[in-house]
N, C-alpha and C positions, 0 to 999 in steps of 0.2 A: 219673886224676882231674885236671881242669884247675883253675885258680885260682878260677874262679867257684864250682864245686862245692865246692872245699876251703873257701871262705869260708862257705858255708851249713852245711857239716858242722861247722866250728868254732863257728858261731853256736849250733847245736842242742846241741853238747856243752859249750861253755864258758859260755854265757849262763845255761843252766838250772842250772849248778853253783854259781853265785855268788849271794850274797844279793840279793833283789829291789831293795832301796833303792839298793845300789851300782850295779846294772845300769841301773836307771831313770835315775839321775843321769848315767851315762855316755851313754846314748842321748839324753838331753835335750841334753847338751853337743854331741853330733854333729848334732842337729837345728838347734841355734842356729848352729853353724858353717856348715851348709848354707844357712841363711837369710842369713848375712853374705856368703857367696860368691856368692849369687844366680845359680847356674848354670841350665842349661836346664830341669831339672825344676822348680826353684823359680819360674822365669819362667812356665812353663806353669800351675803351680798359681795364681800370681797372676792370670794372664789368665782362668783358669776361674772363680776366686772373684769377680773383678770382674763377670763375667756374672751371678753369683748375687746379689750385693749391689746391683748397679746403679751407675750413674755418680755418684750423689749422695754415696756414702760417701767421706769425706776420705781422701787418700792415706795419711796416717799411720795411720788406723784400719784401712785395708786391709793395710798392712804388718804391723800387729800381728796381724791375722787370719791372714795367711800364716805368720807365726812360730808361732802356735798350731796351725795346720794341719800344719806340719812336725813339731811336737812330738807331735801326735796320730798321725801316720804312723809316727814312730819308736816310739811306744808300741805300735802294732800289731805291728811287727816284734819288739820285745822280748818281748811276750806270746806271739807265735807261736813263738819259739824256746823259750820256757819251757813251752808248753802240754803237750807229751808227758810231762812229768815230774809233772804235777798229778794228784792223786787225784780220784776221781769226786766226792767231796764238795766239793773245791776248784773243780772245773769247774762244778758246779751253783750254788755260791755266787758265782762270779765273773761270772755273766751273768744278766740279768733281761729277761724278755719280757712285755710288755703284750699280752695276747691269746693267751696260752698255752692257755687253755681251748678256743679255736677249733681249734687244731691237735690237741689231745687228742681232741676230738670227732670230727674228721676221721679220725684214725688208728683210733680205736675203731670207727668205722663202716665201715672198710675202703675208704674212697674216696680216701685220700691227699690231698695238697695241693701246689700249686705256689706257691712264694714268690719273688717278684722282689726282688732285693737291689741296693742301691747299693754301690759301692766305698767303704764308710764304716764307721766304728767297727771292730768286730772280727768279721768274718763267720766266721773259723775258730773263735772262741770260741762263736759261735752254733751252728755245726754240731756241735761237740763237746758242747754242752749238749743239743741234740736227741738225740744218740746216748746220752748219759749218762742222759737221761730215760727211755730204753728204746724210743724210736721209731726205725723204720728210716729211713735217710736216704741218698739217692743224689744226686750232682751231677756236673757235668762240669768239666773243666779243660783249658785250652789246653796243647798240647804245647810246653813250653818247650824252648829250646835252650841249652846242650847237653842231650842226652838224659839224662845223669846227673842234672842238676838236676831235670828233670821227674820222674824216678823217685824222687828224694829227697822231693819234695813229695807225690807219691802215697803214699809210705810214711808220711810225717808225718801226712797227713790220715787215712789208713787206721788209724794207731795210735790215733786218738781216736774211731774208730767210724764214719767216713764211707766209703761206697763211692764211688770216684772213677772216672769214665769219661773217656777221652780225647775231645777234640772231633773227632778224626779218627784213623784208623789202628788202631782197635780191631777185635776179631773180629766185632762187629756194629755197625751205625750207632748212635751214642749216643742218637739220638731214639727209635729202636725200643726200646732197653733202658729208657729213661725211661717210655715208654708202659706197658711191662710192670710197672715198679716202682710207678707210680701206681695201676694197676689192682689191685695187691697191697696198697695202703694205705700206701705210703711217703711221706715228706716229700721234696719235690724243690725245693731252693733253687737259684736261678740268678742269677748276676750279670747285671744287665739294663740298666745305665746306659750301656754303651759297646759297640758292635758291632765285632768284629774281623774279620768276614768280608767287608766291603764289599758284602754282599748284604742288609743289615739294612733295617728299615722306617724311612723318613724321618719324623721327628716334630718338633714344635715343643717347644723346651726352653729355658726362661729367655729367651724372645724370639729365639732363633736356631734354625737347622735343624741337626739331627744325625741319626745313625742308631742305632737300638737293635735288639737281636736279636729275631727273631720267635718264638724258642723258647717263652717262657712263654705267650704267647697261643695258639700252635698246640697246646701240650700241653693247655691248658684246653679249647680247642674240640674237640679229638679225644677227650678222655676224660670231660669233664664234671666233672673235679676242681675244687674251689674254687681260685680264684686270689687271692692276697694280695700286697700290696706292703709291704715292710718299711722303716721308718725306723730308722737305726742311728746310735748315738752313744756317747760315753763319759761316765760320771760318775766322780768321783775313786776310788770303790771298786769299780766294775764296768763292764763293757761292757753296753750296754742296747739294746733294740729294741722297737718297737711295730708292730703289724700293722694295715693298712688293708684292709678288705674283709670278706667276699669281694666282688670286683668283679663288676658285672653283665656277663655274657657274652652278646654279641649272638647271636641265633638266625638260622636260615636266611632268615627273612623280611626281615632287614636287607639282605641282598645276598650276593654270592658270597664264598667263603672269604677271598680276598685282601683284600676290603673289610672283612670282619669282623676280620681280623688287624690291619689298619691302625688301625681304630677302637679295638680293645682295647689295642694297643701305645701309642697316644696316651694312653689313660687311665692306663696304667702310668707313662708319662713324667710325667704331671701329678701323680700320687701321689708319685713319686720326687722331683720338684722340691719339693713341699711339705715333705717330710721333710728334704731337703738345706737348704732355706731356714731351717728351724728350727735346724739344727746345722751350719752351713757349715764350721766349723773341723774337723769330723770327716769331711769328704768328701775322700778321698785320691785325687784325680784329677790326677796329674802328667803326663798324656798329652794329646795334642791331642784335643779333644772336639767342636768344632763344625765344620761343613763349610767355613766361611769363614776358618778358622785355617790359613793356608798355611805360615807360618814358625813352627812350634811351638817352636823353640829360644828365640826371643826373645818369644814370647807375642803377636806382632803378628797382628792379624786383617786379612786382605785378602779382597776379593771373590773368590769361586771358585764354579764350577759343579760341582765334583767333590770327592770325597774318596776303627769302625770297630770274641763270647763266650758265654759263658754259664757 
């Protein structure tokens, strides 16, 4: 077990054993320290949030937004470490979904649903809530390195009722398994605001070009399952989300499949942007996001013709 894996193991064992107020205070101190140090991740968050709020927001207000964003990100990790120790009742009370009746109807009808998510709020709490509600849920996860860390995260998410598929290296392609799960009536949430494959769909997002994964659009087009976009944020007492949709899925008359995927992915991007704009402090995007961000470490945006999940 290397130091990275050891750190996660310690988090899951120690953090959930201590009183929540004590742990929450410690994680907030850590977030504020990261804000003062202004390292690479903080610089990238600042650059990304500047895109969201636009050039008019005064620098002091942006700095406060970045600080709140780091505190929100720290809260996500604190809650993730504590999640496996929660009872079903605690999981259900710790998350609120506006639009839950839509998913309930989809599952009851056996058609399943695709939900495109941002890296915001607490998507692990959302997944645990879906499972605790009694609905089948399957999603995919990037193969983290080292392998031990990846296996720990799969076990963590599995312990709260989620079926996790690797993005690659599984016994069957993840996309094929997701098709089967949707046709069996499962909820399939997919992180959709950042593509990790370099083969994503180019979209306009907060006035710049980025790539987003084609998976949510392709699944909806192949299965006919309803496609929603979630807005995710924190309230003091709970993680929250709301659903937009189901989105209109373009039919064959619109054009070939790749054209319909581009159109639908742009619609996803627009809905994600609307949700992030409402709760920018809860968007945990500490990675390079736009194609013109060449030097991600200092947040500087430079012209570029190239450049990145689910």
